[in-house]
C-alpha positions as protocol buffer text, in pm:
chain_id: "A"
residue {
  index: 1
  type: PHE
  ca { x: 23 y: 7866 z: -21576 }
}
residue {
  index: 2
  type: PHE
  ca { x: -117 y: 8088 z: -21299 }
}
residue {
  index: 3
  type: GLY
  ca { x: -455 y: 8181 z: -21473 }
}
residue {
  index: 4
  type: PRO
  ca { x: -604 y: 8547 z: -21485 }
}
residue {
  index: 5
  type: HIS
  ca { x: -639 y: 8544 z: -21102 }
}
residue {
  index: 6
  type: SER
  ca { x: -237 y: 8502 z: -21072 }
}
residue {
  index: 7
  type: TRP
  ca { x: -32 y: 8743 z: -20838 }
}
residue {
  index: 8
  type: HIS
  ca { x: 120 y: 8937 z: -21082 }
}
residue {
  index: 9
  type: SER
  ca { x: -199 y: 9018 z: -21241 }
}
residue {
  index: 10
  type: TRP
  ca { x: -348 y: 9142 z: -20919 }
}
residue {
  index: 11
  type: SER
  ca { x: -379 y: 9538 z: -20861 }
}
residue {
  index: 12
  type: SER
  ca { x: -300 y: 9739 z: -20503 }
}
residue {
  index: 13
  type: SER
  ca { x: -695 y: 9654 z: -20414 }
}
residue {
  index: 14
  type: SER
  ca { x: -790 y: 9309 z: -20514 }
}
residue {
  index: 15
  type: CYS
  ca { x: -710 y: 9051 z: -20246 }
}
residue {
  index: 16
  type: PHE
  ca { x: -683 y: 8656 z: -20338 }
}
residue {
  index: 17
  type: PHE
  ca { x: -1121 y: 8649 z: -20283 }
}
residue {
  index: 18
  type: GLY
  ca { x: -1172 y: 8970 z: -20417 }
}
residue {
  index: 19
  type: PRO
  ca { x: -1174 y: 9344 z: -20423 }
}
residue {
  index: 20
  type: CYS
  ca { x: -950 y: 9467 z: -20096 }
}
residue {
  index: 21
  type: VAL
  ca { x: -1173 y: 9708 z: -19819 }
}
residue {
  index: 22
  type: ASN
  ca { x: -941 y: 9923 z: -19664 }
}
residue {
  index: 23
  type: PRO
  ca { x: -1050 y: 9930 z: -19231 }
}
residue {
  index: 24
  type: THR
  ca { x: -1179 y: 10228 z: -19139 }
}
residue {
  index: 25
  type: PRO
  ca { x: -890 y: 10359 z: -18879 }
}
residue {
  index: 26
  type: SER
  ca { x: -975 y: 10259 z: -18529 }
}
residue {
  index: 27
  type: PRO
  ca { x: -1096 y: 10590 z: -18265 }
}
residue {
  index: 28
  type: PRO
  ca { x: -777 y: 10681 z: -18004 }
}
residue {
  index: 29
  type: VAL
  ca { x: -767 y: 10462 z: -17712 }
}
residue {
  index: 30
  type: HIS
  ca { x: -759 y: 10772 z: -17470 }
}
residue {
  index: 31
  type: THR
  ca { x: -1134 y: 10618 z: -17299 }
}
residue {
  index: 32
  type: MET
  ca { x: -1198 y: 10385 z: -17093 }
}
residue {
  index: 33
  type: GLU
  ca { x: -1476 y: 10239 z: -17312 }
}
residue {
  index: 34
  type: VAL
  ca { x: -1469 y: 10018 z: -17634 }
}
residue {
  index: 35
  type: THR
  ca { x: -1721 y: 10072 z: -17901 }
}
residue {
  index: 36
  type: LEU
  ca { x: -1862 y: 9734 z: -18066 }
}
residue {
  index: 37
  type: ALA
  ca { x: -2129 y: 9618 z: -18331 }
}
residue {
  index: 38
  type: SER
  ca { x: -2377 y: 9557 z: -18048 }
}
residue {
  index: 39
  type: GLY
  ca { x: -2304 y: 9842 z: -17878 }
}
residue {
  index: 40
  type: SER
  ca { x: -2014 y: 9969 z: -17609 }
}
residue {
  index: 41
  type: LEU
  ca { x: -1894 y: 9777 z: -17316 }
}
residue {
  index: 42
  type: SER
  ca { x: -1733 y: 10020 z: -17009 }
}
residue {
  index: 43
  type: TYR
  ca { x: -1452 y: 9947 z: -16774 }
}
residue {
  index: 44
  type: ASP
  ca { x: -1700 y: 9789 z: -16529 }
}
residue {
  index: 45
  type: VAL
  ca { x: -1745 y: 9492 z: -16795 }
}
residue {
  index: 46
  type: LEU
  ca { x: -1415 y: 9490 z: -16939 }
}
residue {
  index: 47
  type: LYS
  ca { x: -1199 y: 9501 z: -16643 }
}
residue {
  index: 48
  type: PRO
  ca { x: -1295 y: 9139 z: -16470 }
}
residue {
  index: 49
  type: ARG
  ca { x: -1246 y: 9010 z: -16859 }
}
residue {
  index: 50
  type: LEU
  ca { x: -955 y: 9117 z: -16852 }
}
residue {
  index: 51
  type: ALA
  ca { x: -856 y: 8937 z: -16497 }
}
residue {
  index: 52
  type: GLU
  ca { x: -950 y: 8679 z: -16606 }
}
residue {
  index: 53
  type: LEU
  ca { x: -749 y: 8610 z: -16967 }
}
residue {
  index: 54
  type: MET
  ca { x: -428 y: 8736 z: -16783 }
}
residue {
  index: 55
  type: ARG
  ca { x: -513 y: 8468 z: -16542 }
}
residue {
  index: 56
  type: ARG
  ca { x: -500 y: 8234 z: -16805 }
}
residue {
  index: 57
  type: LYS
  ca { x: -162 y: 8400 z: -16982 }
}
residue {
  index: 58
  type: GLU
  ca { x: -19 y: 8323 z: -16666 }
}
residue {
  index: 59
  type: GLN
  ca { x: -172 y: 7942 z: -16627 }
}
residue {
  index: 60
  type: LEU
  ca { x: -39 y: 7882 z: -16926 }
}
residue {
  index: 61
  type: GLU
  ca { x: 298 y: 8065 z: -16947 }
}
residue {
  index: 62
  type: GLN
  ca { x: 347 y: 7772 z: -16597 }
}
residue {
  index: 63
  type: GLU
  ca { x: 230 y: 7501 z: -16781 }
}
residue {
  index: 64
  type: ILE
  ca { x: 471 y: 7537 z: -17048 }
}
residue {
  index: 65
  type: ALA
  ca { x: 760 y: 7611 z: -16792 }
}
residue {
  index: 66
  type: VAL
  ca { x: 680 y: 7239 z: -16683 }
}
residue {
  index: 67
  type: VAL
  ca { x: 612 y: 7077 z: -16988 }
}
residue {
  index: 68
  type: THR
  ca { x: 970 y: 7236 z: -17104 }
}
residue {
  index: 69
  type: GLU
  ca { x: 1137 y: 7180 z: -16777 }
}
residue {
  index: 70
  type: VAL
  ca { x: 995 y: 6779 z: -16777 }
}
residue {
  index: 71
  type: LEU
  ca { x: 1118 y: 6738 z: -17158 }
}
residue {
  index: 72
  type: GLN
  ca { x: 1487 y: 6877 z: -17051 }
}
residue {
  index: 73
  type: SER
  ca { x: 1532 y: 6667 z: -16796 }
}
residue {
  index: 74
  type: THR
  ca { x: 1554 y: 6389 z: -17050 }
}
residue {
  index: 75
  type: PRO
  ca { x: 1826 y: 6315 z: -17345 }
}
residue {
  index: 76
  type: ALA
  ca { x: 1605 y: 6399 z: -17579 }
}
residue {
  index: 77
  type: GLY
  ca { x: 1557 y: 6731 z: -17468 }
}
residue {
  index: 78
  type: VAL
  ca { x: 1253 y: 6958 z: -17670 }
}
residue {
  index: 79
  type: ASP
  ca { x: 1375 y: 6967 z: -18018 }
}
residue {
  index: 80
  type: LYS
  ca { x: 1643 y: 6692 z: -18029 }
}
residue {
  index: 81
  type: PRO
  ca { x: 1592 y: 6393 z: -18264 }
}
residue {
  index: 82
  type: LEU
  ca { x: 1379 y: 6066 z: -18141 }
}
residue {
  index: 83
  type: ILE
  ca { x: 1675 y: 5865 z: -18354 }
}
residue {
  index: 84
  type: ASP
  ca { x: 1993 y: 5779 z: -18357 }
}
residue {
  index: 85
  type: ALA
  ca { x: 2285 y: 5796 z: -18573 }
}
residue {
  index: 86
  type: GLU
  ca { x: 2187 y: 5519 z: -18783 }
}
residue {
  index: 87
  type: GLY
  ca { x: 1808 y: 5577 z: -18798 }
}
residue {
  index: 88
  type: PHE
  ca { x: 1669 y: 5352 z: -18465 }
}
residue {
  index: 89
  type: PRO
  ca { x: 1465 y: 5460 z: -18202 }
}
residue {
  index: 90
  type: ARG
  ca { x: 1674 y: 5608 z: -17914 }
}
residue {
  index: 91
  type: ASN
  ca { x: 1702 y: 5359 z: -17650 }
}
residue {
  index: 92
  type: ASP
  ca { x: 1807 y: 5616 z: -17354 }
}
residue {
  index: 93
  type: CYS
  ca { x: 1426 y: 5839 z: -17251 }
}
residue {
  index: 94
  type: ASP
  ca { x: 1097 y: 5694 z: -17276 }
}
residue {
  index: 95
  type: LEU
  ca { x: 993 y: 5840 z: -17626 }
}
residue {
  index: 96
  type: TRP
  ca { x: 638 y: 5819 z: -17585 }
}
residue {
  index: 97
  type: SER
  ca { x: 684 y: 5975 z: -17302 }
}
residue {
  index: 98
  type: VAL
  ca { x: 853 y: 6269 z: -17484 }
}
residue {
  index: 99
  type: ARG
  ca { x: 592 y: 6291 z: -17810 }
}
residue {
  index: 100
  type: ALA
  ca { x: 343 y: 6321 z: -17568 }
}
residue {
  index: 101
  type: ASN
  ca { x: 498 y: 6607 z: -17390 }
}
residue {
  index: 102
  type: ARG
  ca { x: 617 y: 6764 z: -17715 }
}
residue {
  index: 103
  type: GLY
  ca { x: 257 y: 6785 z: -17843 }
}
residue {
  index: 104
  type: GLN
  ca { x: 132 y: 6944 z: -17526 }
}
residue {
  index: 105
  type: LEU
  ca { x: 432 y: 7189 z: -17496 }
}
residue {
  index: 106
  type: ALA
  ca { x: 313 y: 7264 z: -17945 }
}
residue {
  index: 107
  type: ARG
  ca { x: -51 y: 7263 z: -17788 }
}
residue {
  index: 108
  type: LEU
  ca { x: 6 y: 7540 z: -17550 }
}
residue {
  index: 109
  type: MET
  ca { x: 256 y: 7720 z: -17717 }
}
residue {
  index: 110
  type: ASN
  ca { x: -45 y: 7744 z: -17987 }
}
residue {
  index: 111
  type: ASP
  ca { x: -255 y: 7863 z: -17745 }
}
residue {
  index: 112
  type: HIS
  ca { x: -54 y: 8145 z: -17558 }
}
residue {
  index: 113
  type: LYS
  ca { x: 23 y: 8266 z: -17935 }
}
residue {
  index: 114
  type: VAL
  ca { x: -398 y: 8253 z: -17967 }
}
residue {
  index: 115
  type: LEU
  ca { x: -393 y: 8419 z: -17611 }
}
residue {
  index: 116
  type: MET
  ca { x: -188 y: 8707 z: -17707 }
}
């Protein structure tokens, strides 16, 4: 069923696309300098970038809180069904705005996950 490359025929040193390469261990993080393939970055270069990332994280968390609060103020909430027991759309809230806010919440949470 699976063919010659099924999971049970893989060795511990192969991946889906071919042989795996064990990454070299990372150097200890006791210095304030990060070495990249293109050279090294000093603390003076990293500090503004880290501050920017922290600001973006805080901004995303604030937006997530606002959208969550808006959704929780509706009868449908963040994760309740948008249909009633008979399968019809709910008539006690604006479904268009609930869907739009749920979509926005999902995008913000994905952005936050990527940033972390």
